[in-house]
N, CA, C and O atoms as a GROMACS GRO file, in nm:
protein
  632
    1MET      N    1   0.083  -0.120   0.000
    1MET     CA    2   0.000   0.000   0.000
    1MET      C    3   0.086   0.126   0.000
    1MET      O    4   0.061   0.218  -0.077
    2ASN      N    5   0.190   0.129   0.088
    2ASN     CA    6   0.277   0.246   0.095
    2ASN      C    7   0.349   0.270  -0.038
    2ASN      O    8   0.371   0.384  -0.076
    3LYS      N    9   0.386   0.163  -0.106
    3LYS     CA   10   0.453   0.177  -0.236
    3LYS      C   11   0.360   0.242  -0.337
    3LYS      O   12   0.403   0.325  -0.418
    4LYS      N   13   0.232   0.204  -0.334
    4LYS     CA   14   0.136   0.263  -0.426
    4LYS      C   15   0.119   0.412  -0.398
    4LYS      O   16   0.117   0.493  -0.491
    5ILE      N   17   0.106   0.448  -0.271
    5ILE     CA   18   0.090   0.589  -0.235
    5ILE      C   19   0.214   0.668  -0.272
    5ILE      O   20   0.203   0.778  -0.326
    6THR      N   21   0.332   0.612  -0.245
    6THR     CA   22   0.456   0.680  -0.281
    6THR      C   23   0.465   0.700  -0.431
    6THR      O   24   0.508   0.805  -0.478
    7PHE      N   25   0.425   0.599  -0.506
    7PHE     CA   26   0.427   0.610  -0.652
    7PHE      C   27   0.331   0.719  -0.700
    7PHE      O   28   0.367   0.800  -0.786
    8VAL      N   29   0.210   0.722  -0.644
    8VAL     CA   30   0.111   0.823  -0.683
    8VAL      C   31   0.161   0.963  -0.648
    8VAL      O   32   0.148   1.056  -0.728
    9VAL      N   33   0.218   0.978  -0.530
    9VAL     CA   34   0.272   1.109  -0.489
    9VAL      C   35   0.386   1.150  -0.581
    9VAL      O   36   0.393   1.266  -0.622
   10SER      N   37   0.472   1.058  -0.615
   10SER     CA   38   0.583   1.088  -0.707
   10SER      C   39   0.531   1.133  -0.843
   10SER      O   40   0.580   1.232  -0.898
   11LEU      N   41   0.434   1.062  -0.896
   11LEU     CA   42   0.376   1.101  -1.025
   11LEU      C   43   0.309   1.238  -1.017
   11LEU      O   44   0.323   1.320  -1.107
   12LEU      N   45   0.238   1.260  -0.909
   12LEU     CA   46   0.172   1.388  -0.890
   12LEU      C   47   0.272   1.503  -0.888
   12LEU      O   48   0.252   1.606  -0.953
   13LEU      N   49   0.380   1.485  -0.815
   13LEU     CA   50   0.482   1.589  -0.807
   13LEU      C   51   0.546   1.614  -0.942
   13LEU      O   52   0.570   1.729  -0.980
   14LEU      N   53   0.574   1.509  -1.014
   14LEU     CA   54   0.631   1.526  -1.148
   14LEU      C   55   0.533   1.598  -1.239
   14LEU      O   56   0.573   1.684  -1.318
   15PHE      N   57   0.406   1.564  -1.229
   15PHE     CA   58   0.302   1.627  -1.311
   15PHE      C   59   0.290   1.775  -1.279
   15PHE      O   60   0.284   1.858  -1.369
   16ILE      N   61   0.287   1.808  -1.149
   16ILE     CA   62   0.271   1.948  -1.107
   16ILE      C   63   0.393   2.029  -1.143
   16ILE      O   64   0.382   2.139  -1.198
   17LEU      N   65   0.510   1.977  -1.112
   17LEU     CA   66   0.632   2.054  -1.128
   17LEU      C   67   0.696   2.039  -1.265
   17LEU      O   68   0.783   2.118  -1.302
   18GLY      N   69   0.653   1.942  -1.339
   18GLY     CA   70   0.714   1.917  -1.469
   18GLY      C   71   0.698   2.029  -1.568
   18GLY      O   72   0.789   2.054  -1.648
   19GLY      N   73   0.586   2.098  -1.564
   19GLY     CA   74   0.561   2.205  -1.661
   19GLY      C   75   0.600   2.343  -1.613
   19GLY      O   76   0.571   2.441  -1.681
   20CYS      N   77   0.663   2.354  -1.499
   20CYS     CA   78   0.690   2.485  -1.441
   20CYS      C   79   0.795   2.565  -1.516
   20CYS      O   80   0.812   2.684  -1.488
   21ASN      N   81   0.864   2.506  -1.609
   21ASN     CA   82   0.968   2.580  -1.679
   21ASN      C   83   0.923   2.633  -1.814
   21ASN      O   84   1.001   2.700  -1.882
   22THR      N   85   0.800   2.606  -1.855
   22THR     CA   86   0.756   2.658  -1.982
   22THR      C   87   0.730   2.807  -1.970
   22THR      O   88   0.701   2.856  -1.860
   23GLU      N   89   0.741   2.878  -2.078
   23GLU     CA   90   0.730   3.024  -2.077
   23GLU      C   91   0.599   3.072  -2.017
   23GLU      O   92   0.597   3.169  -1.941
   24SER      N   93   0.488   3.005  -2.051
   24SER     CA   94   0.357   3.052  -2.005
   24SER      C   95   0.333   3.024  -1.857
   24SER      O   96   0.241   3.080  -1.798
   25GLN      N   97   0.414   2.939  -1.796
   25GLN     CA   98   0.390   2.902  -1.657
   25GLN      C   99   0.496   2.955  -1.561
   25GLN      O  100   0.500   2.910  -1.447
   26LYS      N  101   0.579   3.045  -1.602
   26LYS     CA  102   0.682   3.096  -1.513
   26LYS      C  103   0.620   3.171  -1.397
   26LYS      O  104   0.509   3.224  -1.406
   27LEU      N  105   0.693   3.173  -1.288
   27LEU     CA  106   0.653   3.246  -1.170
   27LEU      C  107   0.638   3.393  -1.205
   27LEU      O  108   0.729   3.454  -1.261
   28LYS      N  109   0.523   3.451  -1.172
   28LYS     CA  110   0.495   3.590  -1.208
   28LYS      C  111   0.486   3.683  -1.087
   28LYS      O  112   0.509   3.803  -1.099
   29LYS      N  113   0.452   3.626  -0.971
   29LYS     CA  114   0.436   3.711  -0.853
   29LYS      C  115   0.447   3.627  -0.727
   29LYS      O  116   0.406   3.511  -0.724
   30VAL      N  117   0.504   3.689  -0.622
   30VAL     CA  118   0.507   3.628  -0.490
   30VAL      C  119   0.457   3.732  -0.392
   30VAL      O  120   0.504   3.846  -0.390
   31GLU      N  121   0.361   3.693  -0.311
   31GLU     CA  122   0.313   3.781  -0.204
   31GLU      C  123   0.357   3.722  -0.072
   31GLU      O  124   0.352   3.601  -0.051
   32VAL      N  125   0.401   3.810   0.018
   32VAL     CA  126   0.446   3.768   0.150
   32VAL      C  127   0.350   3.824   0.254
   32VAL      O  128   0.327   3.945   0.260
   33PHE      N  129   0.295   3.735   0.336
   33PHE     CA  130   0.201   3.775   0.439
   33PHE      C  131   0.254   3.736   0.577
   33PHE      O  132   0.326   3.637   0.591
   34SER      N  133   0.217   3.814   0.676
   34SER     CA  134   0.245   3.775   0.814
   34SER      C  135   0.143   3.670   0.855
   34SER      O  136   0.050   3.641   0.780
   35SER      N  137   0.162   3.613   0.972
   35SER     CA  138   0.070   3.508   1.018
   35SER      C  139  -0.070   3.562   1.042
   35SER      O  140  -0.167   3.486   1.042
   36ASN      N  141  -0.082   3.694   1.064
   36ASN     CA  142  -0.216   3.753   1.083
   36ASN      C  143  -0.273   3.807   0.953
   36ASN      O  144  -0.366   3.888   0.954
   37ASN      N  145  -0.217   3.762   0.840
   37ASN     CA  146  -0.267   3.791   0.706
   37ASN      C  147  -0.245   3.936   0.660
   37ASN      O  148  -0.321   3.987   0.578
   38THR      N  149  -0.142   4.001   0.713
   38THR     CA  150  -0.105   4.135   0.668
   38THR      C  151  -0.006   4.122   0.554
   38THR      O  152   0.095   4.052   0.567
   39LEU      N  153  -0.034   4.188   0.442
   39LEU     CA  154   0.057   4.184   0.329
   39LEU      C  155   0.185   4.260   0.364
   39LEU      O  156   0.180   4.379   0.398
   40LEU      N  157   0.299   4.192   0.357
   40LEU     CA  158   0.427   4.252   0.392
   40LEU      C  159   0.509   4.293   0.270
   40LEU      O  160   0.585   4.390   0.275
   41ASN      N  161   0.494   4.219   0.163
   41ASN     CA  162   0.575   4.245   0.044
   41ASN      C  163   0.511   4.177  -0.077
   41ASN      O  164   0.447   4.073  -0.066
   42THR      N  165   0.530   4.239  -0.193
   42THR     CA  166   0.490   4.180  -0.320
   42THR      C  167   0.611   4.184  -0.411
   42THR      O  168   0.672   4.288  -0.430
   43ILE      N  169   0.644   4.069  -0.467
   43ILE     CA  170   0.760   4.059  -0.556
   43ILE      C  171   0.710   4.030  -0.697
   43ILE      O  172   0.641   3.932  -0.721
   44GLU      N  173   0.747   4.119  -0.791
   44GLU     CA  174   0.706   4.102  -0.930
   44GLU      C  175   0.822   4.122  -1.026
   44GLU      O  176   0.809   4.097  -1.146
   45ASP      N  177   0.935   4.167  -0.975
   45ASP     CA  178   1.053   4.187  -1.058
   45ASP      C  179   1.104   4.052  -1.109
   45ASP      O  180   1.121   3.959  -1.030
   46LYS      N  181   1.130   4.042  -1.240
   46LYS     CA  182   1.169   3.914  -1.301
   46LYS      C  183   1.296   3.856  -1.239
   46LYS      O  184   1.303   3.735  -1.215
   47GLU      N  185   1.394   3.940  -1.213
   47GLU     CA  186   1.520   3.890  -1.154
   47GLU      C  187   1.498   3.840  -1.012
   47GLU      O  188   1.552   3.736  -0.973
   48GLU      N  189   1.419   3.913  -0.934
   48GLU     CA  190   1.389   3.870  -0.797
   48GLU      C  191   1.310   3.739  -0.797
   48GLU      O  192   1.333   3.652  -0.713
   49LEU      N  193   1.218   3.726  -0.892
   49LEU     CA  194   1.140   3.602  -0.902
   49LEU      C  195   1.228   3.485  -0.943
   49LEU      O  196   1.211   3.374  -0.894
   50LYS      N  197   1.322   3.511  -1.032
   50LYS     CA  198   1.416   3.406  -1.073
   50LYS      C  199   1.500   3.362  -0.954
   50LYS      O  200   1.522   3.242  -0.934
   51THR      N  201   1.546   3.458  -0.876
   51THR     CA  202   1.625   3.426  -0.756
   51THR      C  203   1.540   3.347  -0.656
   51THR      O  204   1.588   3.251  -0.596
   52PHE      N  205   1.416   3.388  -0.639
   52PHE     CA  206   1.325   3.317  -0.549
   52PHE      C  207   1.310   3.172  -0.593
   52PHE      O  208   1.320   3.080  -0.512
   53ASN      N  209   1.286   3.152  -0.721
   53ASN     CA  210   1.270   3.017  -0.777
   53ASN      C  211   1.396   2.933  -0.754
   53ASN      O  212   1.387   2.816  -0.716
   54GLU      N  213   1.511   2.992  -0.777
   54GLU     CA  214   1.637   2.920  -0.760
   54GLU      C  215   1.661   2.885  -0.613
   54GLU      O  216   1.705   2.774  -0.582
   55ASN      N  217   1.633   2.979  -0.523
   55ASN     CA  218   1.655   2.954  -0.381
   55ASN      C  219   1.556   2.856  -0.322
   55ASN      O  220   1.588   2.784  -0.227
   56LEU      N  221   1.437   2.854  -0.376
   56LEU     CA  222   1.334   2.764  -0.323
   56LEU      C  223   1.319   2.638  -0.404
   56LEU      O  224   1.223   2.563  -0.386
   57SER      N  225   1.414   2.612  -0.492
   57SER     CA  226   1.407   2.489  -0.570
   57SER      C  227   1.418   2.373  -0.473
   57SER      O  228   1.520   2.355  -0.407
   58LEU      N  229   1.314   2.295  -0.466
   58LEU     CA  230   1.310   2.182  -0.373
   58LEU      C  231   1.328   2.051  -0.448
   58LEU      O  232   1.289   1.944  -0.400
   59GLU      N  233   1.388   2.060  -0.567
   59GLU     CA  234   1.401   1.941  -0.651
   59GLU      C  235   1.473   1.827  -0.581
   59GLU      O  236   1.436   1.711  -0.595
   60GLU      N  237   1.579   1.862  -0.504
   60GLU     CA  238   1.650   1.754  -0.437
   60GLU      C  239   1.560   1.685  -0.336
   60GLU      O  240   1.576   1.565  -0.311
   61ASN      N  241   1.466   1.760  -0.275
   61ASN     CA  242   1.372   1.698  -0.183
   61ASN      C  243   1.270   1.612  -0.255
   61ASN      O  244   1.232   1.507  -0.205
   62TRP      N  245   1.224   1.655  -0.374
   62TRP     CA  246   1.129   1.574  -0.450
   62TRP      C  247   1.193   1.442  -0.491
   62TRP      O  248   1.125   1.339  -0.499
   63ASN      N  249   1.323   1.444  -0.517
   63ASN     CA  250   1.392   1.324  -0.561
   63ASN      C  251   1.416   1.224  -0.449
   63ASN      O  252   1.454   1.110  -0.476
   64GLU      N  253   1.395   1.265  -0.325
   64GLU     CA  254   1.422   1.177  -0.212
   64GLU      C  255   1.302   1.094  -0.170
   64GLU      O  256   1.305   1.030  -0.064
   65ILE      N  257   1.198   1.093  -0.248
   65ILE     CA  258   1.079   1.017  -0.212
   65ILE      C  259   1.109   0.869  -0.221
   65ILE      O  260   1.152   0.818  -0.324
   66ASP      N  261   1.086   0.800  -0.110
   66ASP     CA  262   1.108   0.656  -0.105
   66ASP      C  263   1.000   0.594  -0.016
   66ASP      O  264   0.899   0.658   0.013
   67GLU      N  265   1.020   0.472   0.027
   67GLU     CA  266   0.920   0.403   0.108
   67GLU      C  267   0.898   0.469   0.243
   67GLU      O  268   0.791   0.454   0.302
   68ASN      N  269   0.997   0.542   0.293
   68ASN     CA  270   0.984   0.608   0.423
   68ASN      C  271   0.924   0.748   0.411
   68ASN      O  272   0.910   0.818   0.511
   69TYR      N  273   0.889   0.788   0.291
   69TYR     CA  274   0.842   0.924   0.266
   69TYR      C  275   0.724   0.963   0.355
   69TYR      O  276   0.726   1.069   0.417
   70LEU      N  277   0.622   0.879   0.361
   70LEU     CA  278   0.503   0.912   0.440
   70LEU      C  279   0.535   0.923   0.588
   70LEU      O  280   0.481   1.010   0.657
   71ASN      N  281   0.622   0.837   0.636
   71ASN     CA  282   0.664   0.846   0.777
   71ASN      C  283   0.740   0.976   0.803
   71ASN      O  284   0.720   1.040   0.906
   72GLN      N  285   0.827   1.014   0.709
   72GLN     CA  286   0.902   1.139   0.724
   72GLN      C  287   0.808   1.259   0.724
   72GLN      O  288   0.826   1.353   0.802
   73GLN      N  289   0.707   1.255   0.638
   73GLN     CA  290   0.610   1.364   0.633
   73GLN      C  291   0.535   1.376   0.766
   73GLN      O  292   0.515   1.486   0.816
   74GLU      N  293   0.494   1.264   0.821
   74GLU     CA  294   0.423   1.265   0.950
   74GLU      C  295   0.512   1.317   1.062
   74GLU      O  296   0.466   1.392   1.148
   75GLU      N  297   0.639   1.278   1.061
   75GLU     CA  298   0.732   1.326   1.164
   75GLU      C  299   0.751   1.477   1.155
   75GLU      O  300   0.748   1.546   1.257
   76LEU      N  301   0.769   1.529   1.033
   76LEU     CA  302   0.785   1.673   1.016
   76LEU      C  303   0.658   1.748   1.056
   76LEU      O  304   0.665   1.855   1.118
   77LYS      N  305   0.544   1.693   1.022
   77LYS     CA  306   0.416   1.755   1.057
   77LYS      C  307   0.401   1.762   1.210
   77LYS      O  308   0.358   1.864   1.264
   78LYS      N  309   0.435   1.654   1.278
   78LYS     CA  310   0.426   1.652   1.424
   78LYS      C  311   0.526   1.749   1.487
   78LYS      O  312   0.497   1.811   1.590
   79THR      N  313   0.642   1.762   1.427
   79THR     CA  314   0.744   1.850   1.480
   79THR      C  315   0.698   1.995   1.482
   79THR      O  316   0.729   2.069   1.576
   80ILE      N  317   0.624   2.038   1.380
   80ILE     CA  318   0.584   2.178   1.374
   80ILE      C  319   0.448   2.207   1.436
   80ILE      O  320   0.402   2.321   1.437
   81GLU      N  321   0.382   2.104   1.489
   81GLU     CA  322   0.252   2.125   1.550
   81GLU      C  323   0.256   2.229   1.662
   81GLU      O  324   0.159   2.302   1.682
   82ASN      N  325   0.365   2.237   1.733
   82ASN     CA  326   0.377   2.330   1.845
   82ASN      C  327   0.442   2.462   1.806
   82ASN      O  328   0.469   2.545   1.892
   83HIS      N  329   0.469   2.480   1.679
   83HIS     CA  330   0.529   2.605   1.630
   83HIS      C  331   0.422   2.694   1.568
   83HIS      O  332   0.327   2.646   1.506
   84GLU      N  333   0.438   2.821   1.587
   84GLU     CA  334   0.346   2.918   1.527
   84GLU      C  335   0.387   2.949   1.384
   84GLU      O  336   0.506   2.953   1.352
   85GLU      N  337   0.288   2.970   1.299
   85GLU     CA  338   0.319   3.016   1.163
   85GLU      C  339   0.378   3.156   1.175
   85GLU      O  340   0.331   3.239   1.253
   86GLN      N  341   0.482   3.181   1.096
   86GLN     CA  342   0.547   3.311   1.100
   86GLN      C  343   0.514   3.393   0.976
   86GLN      O  344   0.467   3.506   0.985
   87TYR      N  345   0.539   3.334   0.858
   87TYR     CA  346   0.514   3.403   0.731
   87TYR      C  347   0.455   3.305   0.632
   87TYR      O  348   0.474   3.184   0.640
   88ILE      N  349   0.381   3.362   0.536
   88ILE     CA  350   0.323   3.282   0.429
   88ILE      C  351   0.360   3.346   0.296
   88ILE      O  352   0.334   3.464   0.274
   89PHE      N  353   0.419   3.269   0.209
   89PHE     CA  354   0.456   3.314   0.075
   89PHE      C  355   0.358   3.249  -0.022
   89PHE      O  356   0.346   3.127  -0.028
   90ILE      N  357   0.289   3.332  -0.099
   90ILE     CA  358   0.196   3.279  -0.198
   90ILE      C  359   0.254   3.308  -0.335
   90ILE      O  360   0.284   3.423  -0.368
   91THR      N  361   0.269   3.203  -0.415
   91THR     CA  362   0.327   3.219  -0.549
   91THR      C  363   0.217   3.210  -0.655
   91THR      O  364   0.119   3.138  -0.641
   92TYR      N  365   0.239   3.288  -0.762
   92TYR     CA  366   0.143   3.293  -0.872
   92TYR      C  367   0.214   3.273  -1.004
   92TYR      O  368   0.330   3.312  -1.020
   93GLN      N  369   0.145   3.212  -1.098
   93GLN     CA  370   0.196   3.198  -1.235
   93GLN      C  371   0.091   3.254  -1.331
   93GLN      O  372  -0.022   3.281  -1.292
   94ALA      N  373   0.130   3.272  -1.455
   94ALA     CA  374   0.034   3.316  -1.556
   94ALA      C  375  -0.073   3.208  -1.571
   94ALA      O  376  -0.042   3.089  -1.572
   95ALA      N  377  -0.197   3.250  -1.582
   95ALA     CA  378  -0.307   3.155  -1.599
   95ALA      C  379  -0.288   3.078  -1.729
   95ALA      O  380  -0.262   3.137  -1.834
   96VAL      N  381  -0.301   2.947  -1.721
   96VAL     CA  382  -0.279   2.865  -1.840
   96VAL      C  383  -0.410   2.821  -1.905
   96VAL      O  384  -0.411   2.777  -2.020
   97ALA      N  385  -0.519   2.832  -1.833
   97ALA     CA  386  -0.649   2.793  -1.891
   97ALA      C  387  -0.695   2.900  -1.989
   97ALA      O  388  -0.698   3.019  -1.957
   98LYS      N  389  -0.731   2.857  -2.106
   98LYS     CA  390  -0.773   2.951  -2.210
   98LYS      C  391  -0.901   3.023  -2.173
   98LYS      O  392  -0.922   3.137  -2.215
   99ASN      N  393  -0.988   2.960  -2.096
   99ASN     CA  394  -1.114   3.023  -2.060
   99ASN      C  395  -1.108   3.096  -1.927
   99ASN      O  396  -1.211   3.139  -1.875
  100SER      N  397  -0.988   3.112  -1.871
  100SER     CA  398  -0.972   3.180  -1.743
  100SER      C  399  -0.984   3.331  -1.762
  100SER      O  400  -0.927   3.388  -1.855
  101SER      N  401  -1.060   3.395  -1.673
  101SER     CA  402  -1.075   3.540  -1.681
  101SER      C  403  -0.965   3.610  -1.600
  101SER      O  404  -0.949   3.732  -1.610
  102GLU      N  405  -0.891   3.535  -1.523
  102GLU     CA  406  -0.785   3.594  -1.443
  102GLU      C  407  -0.652   3.579  -1.513
  102GLU      O  408  -0.628   3.481  -1.584
  103SER      N  409  -0.564   3.678  -1.491
  103SER     CA  410  -0.434   3.673  -1.557
  103SER      C  411  -0.333   3.590  -1.478
  103SER      O  412  -0.238   3.537  -1.535
  104LEU      N  413  -0.354   3.577  -1.346
  104LEU     CA  414  -0.264   3.499  -1.263
  104LEU      C  415  -0.343   3.393  -1.188
  104LEU      O  416  -0.461   3.411  -1.156
  105GLU      N  417  -0.276   3.281  -1.161
  105GLU     CA  418  -0.338   3.178  -1.078
  105GLU      C  419  -0.240   3.135  -0.970
  105GLU      O  420  -0.119   3.129  -0.991
  106LYS      N  421  -0.295   3.106  -0.857
  106LYS     CA  422  -0.215   3.066  -0.742
  106LYS      C  423  -0.153   2.930  -0.769
  106LYS      O  424  -0.218   2.838  -0.817
  107VAL      N  425  -0.022   2.920  -0.737
  107VAL     CA  426   0.048   2.794  -0.755
  107VAL      C  427   0.060   2.721  -0.622
  107VAL      O  428   0.024   2.604  -0.610
  108MET      N  429   0.113   2.793  -0.522
  108MET     CA  430   0.133   2.728  -0.394
  108MET      C  431   0.150   2.830  -0.282
  108MET      O  432   0.174   2.948  -0.306
  109GLU      N  433   0.136   2.781  -0.161
  109GLU     CA  434   0.167   2.858  -0.041
  109GLU      C  435   0.285   2.790   0.026
  109GLU      O  436   0.291   2.668   0.037
  110ILE      N  437   0.378   2.871   0.070
  110ILE     CA  438   0.493   2.822   0.145
  110ILE      C  439   0.483   2.885   0.284
  110ILE      O  440   0.486   3.007   0.297
  111ILE      N  441   0.471   2.803   0.385
  111ILE     CA  442   0.453   2.852   0.521
  111ILE      C  443   0.581   2.830   0.599
  111ILE      O  444   0.634   2.719   0.605
  112VAL      N  445   0.630   2.938   0.660
  112VAL     CA  446   0.752   2.935   0.741
  112VAL      C  447   0.708   2.943   0.887
  112VAL      O  448   0.620   3.022   0.921
  113TYR      N  449   0.768   2.861   0.971
  113TYR     CA  450   0.731   2.856   1.112
  113TYR      C  451   0.838   2.920   1.199
  113TYR      O  452   0.956   2.919   1.165
  114GLU      N  453   0.794   2.976   1.311
  114GLU     CA  454   0.887   3.037   1.405
  114GLU      C  455   0.979   2.932   1.465
  114GLU      O  456   0.937   2.822   1.500
  115LYS      N  457   1.106   2.968   1.476
  115LYS     CA  458   1.207   2.884   1.541
  115LYS      C  459   1.213   2.743   1.482
  115LYS      O  460   1.224   2.645   1.555
  116SER      N  461   1.204   2.735   1.350
  116SER     CA  462   1.208   2.605   1.285
  116SER      C  463   1.262   2.619   1.143
  116SER      O  464   1.246   2.723   1.080
  117ASN      N  465   1.325   2.515   1.095
  117ASN     CA  466   1.371   2.509   0.956
  117ASN      C  467   1.277   2.426   0.870
  117ASN      O  468   1.308   2.396   0.755
  118ILE      N  469   1.165   2.391   0.925
  118ILE     CA  470   1.067   2.314   0.850
  118ILE      C  471   0.970   2.411   0.783
  118ILE      O  472   0.919   2.503   0.846
  119ILE      N  473   0.948   2.388   0.655
  119ILE     CA  474   0.848   2.466   0.583
  119ILE      C  475   0.739   2.373   0.534
  119ILE      O  476   0.761   2.254   0.511
  120LYS      N  477   0.622   2.430   0.519
  120LYS     CA  478   0.508   2.355   0.467
  120LYS      C  479   0.476   2.411   0.329
  120LYS      O  480   0.466   2.533   0.313
  121VAL      N  481   0.459   2.325   0.232
  121VAL     CA  482   0.426   2.366   0.096
  121VAL      C  483   0.289   2.308   0.064
  121VAL      O  484   0.268   2.187   0.069
  122GLU      N  485   0.197   2.397   0.030
  122GLU     CA  486   0.062   2.356  -0.009
  122GLU      C  487   0.042   2.392  -0.156
  122GLU      O  488   0.031   2.510  -0.190
  123ILE      N  489   0.036   2.293  -0.240
  123ILE     CA  490   0.012   2.314  -0.382
  123ILE      C  491  -0.136   2.347  -0.400
  123ILE      O  492  -0.222   2.280  -0.344
  124SER      N  493  -0.166   2.450  -0.478
  124SER     CA  494  -0.304   2.487  -0.503
  124SER      C  495  -0.374   2.379  -0.586
  124SER      O  496  -0.319   2.334  -0.686
  125PRO      N  497  -0.493   2.338  -0.546
  125PRO     CA  498  -0.567   2.237  -0.624
  125PRO      C  499  -0.594   2.285  -0.767
  125PRO      O  500  -0.609   2.204  -0.858
  126ASP      N  501  -0.601   2.417  -0.787
  126ASP     CA  502  -0.626   2.471  -0.921
  126ASP      C  503  -0.508   2.448  -1.014
  126ASP      O  504  -0.524   2.460  -1.136
  127THR      N  505  -0.392   2.417  -0.961
  127THR     CA  506  -0.274   2.394  -1.042
  127THR      C  507  -0.286   2.267  -1.123
  127THR      O  508  -0.233   2.257  -1.234
  128VAL      N  509  -0.356   2.170  -1.070
  128VAL     CA  510  -0.374   2.042  -1.137
  128VAL      C  511  -0.505   2.049  -1.214
  128VAL      O  512  -0.614   2.047  -1.156
  129LYS      N  513  -0.494   2.056  -1.344
  129LYS     CA  514  -0.612   2.074  -1.429
  129LYS      C  515  -0.681   1.940  -1.457
  129LYS      O  516  -0.616   1.838  -1.475
  130ASN      N  517  -0.812   1.945  -1.459
  130ASN     CA  518  -0.897   1.833  -1.499
  130ASN      C  519  -0.894   1.713  -1.405
  130ASN      O  520  -0.946   1.607  -1.439
  131ILE      N  521  -0.833   1.730  -1.288
  131ILE     CA  522  -0.829   1.621  -1.192
  131ILE      C  523  -0.857   1.679  -1.054
  131ILE      O  524  -0.800   1.782  -1.017
  132SER      N  525  -0.943   1.616  -0.979
  132SER     CA  526  -0.971   1.660  -0.843
  132SER      C  527  -0.882   1.580  -0.748
  132SER      O  528  -0.893   1.458  -0.739
  133ILE      N  529  -0.794   1.651  -0.678
  133ILE     CA  530  -0.702   1.586  -0.586
  133ILE      C  531  -0.724   1.643  -0.447
  133ILE      O  532  -0.721   1.765  -0.430
  134PRO      N  533  -0.746   1.559  -0.347
  134PRO     CA  534  -0.766   1.608  -0.210
  134PRO      C  535  -0.642   1.686  -0.162
  134PRO      O  536  -0.529   1.651  -0.196
  135SER      N  537  -0.667   1.789  -0.083
  135SER     CA  538  -0.558   1.876  -0.037
  135SER      C  539  -0.452   1.800   0.043
  135SER      O  540  -0.336   1.841   0.045
  136GLU      N  541  -0.489   1.693   0.108
  136GLU     CA  542  -0.391   1.616   0.185
  136GLU      C  543  -0.280   1.560   0.096
  136GLU      O  544  -0.169   1.535   0.143
  137TYR      N  545  -0.310   1.540  -0.031
  137TYR     CA  546  -0.209   1.491  -0.124
  137TYR      C  547  -0.132   1.605  -0.190
  137TYR      O  548  -0.042   1.581  -0.271
  138LEU      N  549  -0.167   1.727  -0.156
  138LEU     CA  550  -0.100   1.845  -0.213
  138LEU      C  551  -0.026   1.925  -0.107
  138LEU      O  552   0.016   2.038  -0.131
  139THR      N  553  -0.009   1.866   0.011
  139THR     CA  554   0.061   1.932   0.121
  139THR      C  555   0.186   1.852   0.154
  139THR      O  556   0.182   1.731   0.174
  140PHE      N  557   0.299   1.925   0.160
  140PHE     CA  558   0.429   1.861   0.182
  140PHE      C  559   0.508   1.940   0.285
  140PHE      O  560   0.492   2.061   0.299
  141TYR      N  561   0.594   1.870   0.357
  141TYR     CA  562   0.679   1.932   0.459
  141TYR      C  563   0.824   1.905   0.423
  141TYR      O  564   0.861   1.796   0.381
  142PHE      N  565   0.906   2.009   0.440
  142PHE     CA  566   1.048   1.998   0.408
  142PHE      C  567   1.131   2.060   0.519
  142PHE      O  568   1.096   2.165   0.574
  143GLU      N  569   1.241   1.996   0.550
  143GLU     CA  570   1.338   2.058   0.639
  143GLU      C  571   1.440   2.128   0.551
  143GLU      O  572   1.508   2.064   0.471
  144THR      N  573   1.451   2.259   0.566
  144THR     CA  574   1.537   2.339   0.480
  144THR      C  575   1.661   2.384   0.556
  144THR      O  576   1.674   2.362   0.676
  145SER      N  577   1.751   2.444   0.483
  145SER     CA  578   1.875   2.493   0.542
  145SER      C  579   1.854   2.629   0.608
  145SER      O  580   1.755   2.698   0.582
  146ASP      N  581   1.947   2.667   0.691
  146ASP     CA  582   1.945   2.800   0.752
  146ASP      C  583   1.951   2.907   0.644
  146ASP      O  584   1.892   3.014   0.658
  147GLU      N  585   2.024   2.879   0.536
  147GLU     CA  586   2.039   2.976   0.429
  147GLU      C  587   1.905   3.006   0.362
  147GLU      O  588   1.876   3.122   0.330
  148ILE      N  589   1.824   2.905   0.341
  148ILE     CA  590   1.694   2.927   0.279
  148ILE      C  591   1.604   3.008   0.372
  148ILE      O  592   1.534   3.099   0.328
  149ILE      N  593   1.606   2.974   0.501
  149ILE     CA  594   1.525   3.050   0.598
  149ILE      C  595   1.572   3.195   0.603
  149ILE      O  596   1.489   3.286   0.607
  150GLU      N  597   1.702   3.218   0.602
  150GLU     CA  598   1.756   3.355   0.601
  150GLU      C  599   1.713   3.428   0.474
  150GLU      O  600   1.677   3.545   0.480
  151TYR      N  601   1.718   3.359   0.360
  151TYR     CA  602   1.676   3.421   0.235
  151TYR      C  603   1.529   3.461   0.243
  151TYR      O  604   1.493   3.573   0.206
  152LEU      N  605   1.444   3.371   0.290
  152LEU     CA  606   1.301   3.402   0.302
  152LEU      C  607   1.279   3.520   0.396
  152LEU      O  608   1.198   3.608   0.366
  153ASN      N  609   1.350   3.524   0.506
  153ASN     CA  610   1.338   3.636   0.600
  153ASN      C  611   1.382   3.767   0.535
  153ASN      O  612   1.329   3.873   0.567
  154SER      N  613   1.480   3.759   0.444
  154SER     CA  614   1.529   3.880   0.379
  154SER      C  615   1.422   3.942   0.289
  154SER      O  616   1.426   4.062   0.262
  155LEU      N  617   1.329   3.863   0.242
  155LEU     CA  618   1.224   3.914   0.154
  155LEU      C  619   1.118   3.996   0.228
  155LEU      O  620   1.037   4.064   0.165
  156LEU      N  621   1.120   3.990   0.358
  156LEU     CA  622   1.024   4.066   0.437
  156LEU      C  623   1.060   4.212   0.443
  156LEU      O  624   0.974   4.297   0.465
  157LYS      N  625   1.186   4.242   0.424
  157LYS     CA  626   1.237   4.378   0.446
  157LYS      C  627   1.237   4.464   0.321
  157LYS      O  628   1.267   4.583   0.329
  158GLN      N  629   1.206   4.407   0.208
  158GLN     CA  630   1.216   4.484   0.084
  158GLN      C  631   1.100   4.576   0.064
  158GLN      O  632   1.095   4.648  -0.036
   0.00000   0.00000   0.00000
């Protein structure tokens, strides 16, 4: 059973992230909010967005999915249960649906916790077209480096 779930999660991640490099789907905007939902910063500069993408590239984490993946996710989730949310980064890409009236669509939320290197990534269900996927399969936890946390904190001051 765990192998099937790991396989499905792996395919889902490849499907979601596989098209992120095409011209029409590039990152277009990042909004930074405090835990009380106050907008702190909006990033729309192409170079800043490119740097954000490079710094938050979690590809090495996506490649580490194995049979212990679900257990690792549960451990990380339990670890941050007692931590307060500090900041929320919401990323947007150009809308890819031809019938969409909006120019941007939400890709994901990245949640940073106080006194922790664990981040939570919630992929927007709207990112996956023509398939309904429960949010529990679109939420991931990663332990990041101090450098990534410092970089994210630096975006609050701009």
